[in-house]
N, C-alpha and C positions, 0 to 999 in steps of 0.2 A: 750177749754181745757186748764186748768190754770198749767203754771209749774214754780214752785220756784226754781231759778238758785243761788246758793251760790256762790259770787264771793270773790277772796281772793288778796293777792300780785301778784301773777301771772296768773291766769284765772282772766281778770278784767271784771268790769260790761259793758265797752265799745265791749268787745269781746261776750258777750251774747247779745248785743243787736243789734250789727252788724249781728249776726247769725238770731237772730229769727224775724229781719224786713222782712226776707224771707220767715217766714211761719208764715203770720197772723192768722193761725188757732189757736195758741197758745199764751194765756194772760200771758205775762210775768211778774214775779215779781222777784226782783233780793235784794240778802240781803249780806251787806260784812260781811267777816268772817277774824279774827286774826289781822294783824298789818300793816303799810304800812312799818316798817324796816325789810329789807330783811334778815338780821342776826337775827334778833329775830322772825321773821318768820319762818326761819330754825329751830330754836331751837324749837319750838313750835312743827313742824310735825315732828321733830324726836323723840320727847316723845311720839306724837300719834302712828308714827310707831313701838315704843317697845311697846306700853301699852296697843293699841287698842282706841276703838271709846269712851269710858269713860276717857279716859285720860286728856281732856281739855274740857272747857266749851262751849257751843256754843249760838250764840245769842238770848236772850229770846225772841225776836221778831219771830225766825222761829220755835217757838211751835205753834205761832198763825197761821202764814202765812201757815204751812203746812195742818190744819185742813181741807180746802177745795181742796187743791192741789191735781192733777189728776199725775203731775209727780216732783222729786225731783231731780235735777242736781246740782253736787258737783264736787270740787276738793279735796282739803285738808281737808274743814271742815268734823268734826266727823258725824255720824251718829247713834247714839245710839240707842239703843232699846226702850227708854224713846221716842223717837223723831219719830219712826215710829208707834207707838202705837198710837199717835195724829193724824196720817195721815189715817183718816176713808176712804176716797174717792182715797186713794194712790194707782196708778195703777203701777208703776213703779220706780225705784230709778237708776239713770246714772251717773257715775263718771267719771271725763276727766284723770283718772289715770288709771294706771295699776294694783298698789297694793289695795288690800282691807281693810288694817289694819283700817282704818276709819271708816267701816261702820260693823252694825251688821247684816251681811249677814244671820247669823242662825234665827235671830229673823224674816228678810224679808221674807227668805223662809217659815218660819212656818206660816205666815199670807199670804201667795201664790203671795208675790211682788216680779217680776222679778228685778234681778240686773244685769246691763250691764256696763261693764267697757271700759277701752278705753288704752287697753296696747302698743298700735301704735301711741300714739300721739307723742310721743318723738323719735320713733326708729330711724327716717333720722338723727337726730341730733345728738345722741349718737355715732349713726355708723360713720359718718362723722368723728366727733371728735376722735373716737377710733384709724380710719385708721392715720388721723393727728398725732397721738401721737407716732403710730409706726414709721412714717418717721420723726417726731420730734425728737424723743429718738434716734435710730438709725442714723441719719444722724447727729446729735450735734448741730441741730438748735438753743436750747435754751441755751445753754454752750457758742456756738459762738456768740451770741446776747449780754449774759450778759458779756462776755470779751470785745466785741467793746463798750459798754454803758460803763466800767471801764477804756476803754483806751486801751485797750489790742487787740492785732491781735493774736487770737489764733489759732494755727493750729495741736498743739499736743493734742490728746485725749484719754481716756483708750481704745479704740477699734480704733485709729490708725493704718490703713494696713490690716483692717479685717473690714472695711464699705461698705455695700453690699446694693444692690437695692431689693426691693420685687419683685420683677419680677423672678421667680423661684424657690421661697423660701417656704417652709412650714408653713402654719399659721394653728394654731389649736385653732378651737373656742369650749371654755367651756360653754354650753346653748345654744339650737337650738330654741329660740322662735322667736319674732319678730326681735330683734337686730341681734342675730343669723342669720337668713334667709338673712338679707338685707348683713351682712358682708361676710357671705360666697358667696354668687352671685356676690357682687362687687370684692372680692378680687380675684376671678377667672377669672370675665369675664374683669375686667378693668385692674388689675393688673397681671394677668397671674402666680396666685400664686398655689400651690398645697393646698388644704383645708382637714384639717380633724376635723370631729364634733363629740361631745358628749352629750349627753342628754339621761336622763333616760325615757324622754316622748316621743321619737322619732315616729311620724308617719311611719308605713311602707310604706304608700302611699303618701308620702310626694312630693308635685309638684316639690319643688326646688331640691331633691334629684333625682325626675326623669330625670327630663330635663338636669341637670347636673351629670351625673353618676363618672365624676371626684372627686367630692366632696365625700369622703369618710366617715362613720361612723365606728368609732373605740372606743375600750375601754379608760377610762380615764389614767390608765398609758402608754399606747401605745401611747397617744396625748402626755403629757408631755414628755416622751422619743423623740419623732420623728419630734417635733416642731420646727422651728426656731424661732418664735412668739409663745406666748399663749397668746389670750385674753378672759379675761371673762365676759359672759353675762349670766348667770343663775340668777334664782332668789329662795333664800333657806334660811331659818331662821340659817341653820347651818354650819359651816365649811367645804366647799369643797376640799379646797387645803389646806391642812395641811403641817407639816414639811416634810411628805414621801413625798407626791406628787411634791411639788417644788425641793426636792432636784433630783429629776429624770429630770428635765432639763438640756439641754446641756450647756457648759460652754459659748458658742457664742450666746443664745437664750435671748431673749427678754420676758418681763412680762407685758402686759396691763392690770387695772384693772380700767374699767368705770363702774362697778357693783354696788358693795356693799363691804364695808371694812370687815364685819365681816364674810364674807365666807373665806376669806384668814388669815393664820397663819402670820401676818405682822412681829412678831418677827423673826420668820425662813425666811421670806422675805428679811428681814433687814440683817440678818448675810450673807445670799449666796451674798447679792451685795456688802457688807462691805469684804468679803472674794474672790471676784471675782469668784466665783462659778458659776455664770451668768453673762451675759455681761450688762446687764441693764434692767431698768423699767421705765414706765409711770404710775404713779398713780391719779387718777383723785377723788378718793373716800377714807375717811380718819375715822379712828374711833373717834378723837374729830375733832369737825368743827366748829371755826376757828382752824388751828393748834396751839397747845402749843410750848411755845418757846423751849422746850427740844424735841422737835418730832425727834425721831433719823434720819429719811432721810434727814433731813434738813443738815446733815453732810456730805451726800455722793454726789461723781461729777459723777456719772453714774448711774441719776435717774431724769426724769423731774415730775415735782409736780405742779397740777394744783385745783383750787379751786371749784370742783363739778360742772362744768358748762357745763355737757355733755347733757341734755335735756332741757338745759335754753334758750333756742331761743324762739323768737317771732312766729313763725311759730307753735310750740309744742302747743303753748297755745290758742292763735286765732284762730286754724285750729280745734281743739279738739270739739269744742261745735257742729258743723256743722254734724262732722263724727258720733257722736252720735246720732245727731236728726235723720239723715239717718238710722242708723243704728235699731235703734228705730222704724221708720216708715216698715222696713223690719219685726222686729218681730212682730208688729201688724198687718201685712199682713199674718204673718205663713211663711215666707221667714227664706233663709239662715243669722244667723247674725253672725258675725264676733267673736263677744268675750260675751258670754251668762255665766253668772256664775253659776247662778242654773236652770237649763233649767228641774229640774224636777217640775216645777210651771206653765208649759205650754206655749203656744202661745197665742196671740191673745188680751192681756190687753188692 
């Protein structure tokens, strides 16, 4: 079985080679997409995320390689309809990402080609960072570090006298997908937090909710009003947390965003922080990356900023190909697949 695996700056050729060395039944062909410059690659991918699989050209050799391929595996590389049409033997498209903005799923479905994705590939990395940011922001870690680097022993902060531990606090999780599930379980079990979750797609038979009845599903306004920390882990094209929702937060509350900037009214968030209507925020994702010099959050002393590193761990990239190969094996056997984008095409290809 021939698999064409498209590497890039993140999921690299050596990751594919290490994976498929364990699966000799696959004939591996690798092709590189994009650039080795990290910033340029981020810019390319942001264009693809916003504008779809036609937004950026793909390597010419990919059109030839896919003609006799059984499986196409990608990460950031676009999979436009024109490429899918060239895959005369194509049995499956599998992607090392959770998002599908770079894949013409409708065209694949029309041709009966299953699409398997991997939203879980960076879930652990994002979860760890989000919890770290809760602690870093509320305990003034970054500000204390910056003071020491500048020769200042700083003890007075905006929340001096109101610094608390996560234990016993209420954390509201907006978005209850893979990352949201990990967050809820770890915050409840490891940190002793009360956890509220909100997601319009919650399964009433969800295993985590069944296992931990203390994790409560609530509507979004209730979550915003009652949480000591609000953390965003949704995936949506629209604004979820607008000015009205953000204004429901308590004065002592913190806001964490490791998801996407466009889901939050950042102008409203900035004003709430500036006017001390909420205690603080940690922001991992930004409307423009790298940050412009006039980015308003740079002026604030009650915010921790990071450079979009949440899922950027070696594990997230190196482990994903094997996770997908195992899922594809289950798919071919007609078994349960974790992430099957278009199940209407059926099983067993």
